[in-house]
C-alpha positions in Angstrom: 57.4 213.5 257.0 55.5 211.8 254.3 55.0 213.5 251.3 51.2 213.1 249.5 50.7 210.6 246.9 50.5 211.8 243.3 48.4 209.5 241.5 49.4 211.2 237.9 52.9 210.3 238.5 51.7 207.0 240.1 49.5 206.5 236.8 52.7 207.3 234.3 54.9 204.7 236.4 52.2 202.2 235.9 52.1 203.0 232.2 56.1 202.7 231.0 55.9 199.5 233.5 53.4 198.3 231.4 55.6 199.1 228.5 58.7 197.9 229.6 57.2 194.7 230.1 55.7 194.5 227.1 58.3 195.9 224.6 62.1 195.6 227.3 62.6 191.6 225.7 62.4 192.6 222.7 64.6 196.0 222.6 67.1 194.4 225.0 67.8 191.7 221.9 68.1 194.6 219.3 70.6 196.4 222.0 72.7 193.1 222.7 73.1 192.5 218.6 74.4 196.3 218.5 76.7 197.2 221.3 79.7 195.1 222.8 78.8 193.8 226.1 75.5 192.8 228.0 75.9 195.3 230.2 76.3 198.2 227.8 73.0 197.0 226.4 71.3 196.5 229.8 72.8 200.4 230.5 71.3 201.6 227.3 67.7 199.8 228.2 67.3 201.6 231.4 68.7 204.9 229.7 65.6 204.4 227.1 62.9 203.7 229.6 64.4 206.6 231.9 64.2 208.7 229.0 60.4 207.8 228.1 59.9 208.6 232.0 61.5 211.8 231.9 59.7 213.0 228.6 56.5 215.3 229.5 54.8 214.2 226.2 55.3 210.5 226.2 52.2 209.6 228.1 50.1 211.8 225.7 51.2 209.6 222.7 49.0 206.5 221.5 50.5 203.1 222.3 51.5 202.8 218.8 53.1 205.9 218.9 54.9 205.3 222.3 56.3 202.3 220.5 57.8 203.9 217.8 58.9 207.0 220.0 60.8 203.8 222.2 62.5 202.2 218.8 63.6 205.8 217.7 65.1 206.5 221.0 66.6 203.0 221.1 68.1 203.3 217.7 69.5 207.0 218.7 71.0 205.5 221.7 72.8 202.9 219.8 74.2 205.9 217.6 75.3 207.8 220.4 77.1 205.1 222.1 79.2 204.6 219.0 79.7 208.4 218.5 81.2 208.2 222.1 84.7 208.2 222.1 84.9 205.7 225.4 83.2 202.9 223.3 85.5 203.0 220.0 87.9 200.5 219.8 91.1 202.2 219.8 94.6 200.3 218.6 97.9 201.2 218.1 99.0 201.1 214.6 102.6 199.8 215.5 100.9 197.0 217.3 98.3 196.1 214.9 101.3 196.2 212.7 103.2 193.6 214.8 100.5 191.4 215.2 99.4 191.3 211.5 103.0 190.1 210.7 103.5 187.6 213.7 102.1 185.0 211.4 104.9 184.9 208.8 102.4 183.5 206.2 100.8 186.7 206.1 103.9 188.9 205.2 103.7 190.7 202.0 106.7 189.2 200.6 105.1 185.4 200.9 101.7 186.9 199.9 103.5 188.1 196.8 105.3 185.0 196.3 102.0 182.8 196.4 100.4 185.3 193.8 103.0 184.3 191.7 103.1 180.5 192.3 99.4 180.5 191.9 99.7 182.4 188.6 102.2 179.9 187.6 100.0 177.0 188.6 97.1 178.4 186.7 99.0 178.8 183.4 100.4 175.2 183.7 96.6 174.0 184.6 95.3 176.0 181.3 98.2 174.2 179.0 96.7 170.7 180.1 94.1 168.9 178.2 90.8 169.5 178.4 89.9 166.1 180.1 92.6 166.4 182.3 91.6 170.0 183.2 87.9 168.4 183.9 88.8 165.9 186.4 91.2 167.8 188.4 88.0 170.3 189.0 85.6 167.7 189.6 88.2 166.1 191.9 89.9 169.5 194.0 86.7 171.9 193.3 83.7 170.0 193.3 85.3 167.8 195.6 83.8 164.2 194.2 85.6 160.8 194.3 87.1 159.0 191.4 83.9 157.1 191.0 81.9 160.1 190.6 84.1 161.5 188.0 84.2 158.6 186.1 80.2 158.5 185.7 80.7 162.1 184.8 83.1 161.9 181.9 82.7 158.5 180.9 85.5 156.8 182.0 86.3 153.7 184.4 87.1 154.5 187.7 90.5 152.8 187.3 91.4 155.2 184.6 90.4 158.1 186.2 92.5 157.3 189.0 95.1 156.8 186.7 94.8 160.0 185.1 94.6 162.1 188.1 97.9 160.5 189.1 99.5 160.9 186.5 98.5 164.8 186.2 99.4 165.6 189.7 102.5 163.9 189.4 103.2 166.2 185.8 102.2 169.4 187.7 104.3 168.6 191.0 107.3 168.0 188.2 106.4 171.2 186.6 106.4 172.9 189.7 109.8 171.3 191.6 111.6 172.2 188.1 111.1 176.1 188.9 
């Protein structure tokens, strides 16, 4: 037996359908940026428009208020998504520690040694004459060529290359003595 057509229900469905066509792409983009997977974003999109269909007062709102209502629901859905324990990333602390220290360069002892070496190097660099410090800074911080450095400091290219070589050799010898 067929049920009689409810014109009010059809009009509501048509209104939500138009809103879906108009706002779904933007809402989906927002959702896809804020949740982990495309499938979750699609589910939240469906949930948003399902909430609009189920809301008794939604159709009584003006189009602007409907748009604001949809976006408020979307933001709430994203917040609910992250509040849910099922969507919180969980990690075993022991596994995390193992993964962190699997790369020996991140071990606390090596990080402390490296920090101490950097401090020693910084101290040695500060004891160099100003021109040598400047040439090192221009070469390794600013990534300039020796010709560009020569123009900047008013020396010849050969003089800059020689000074750079001697300075690096001096730092290397100091570093190797320790």
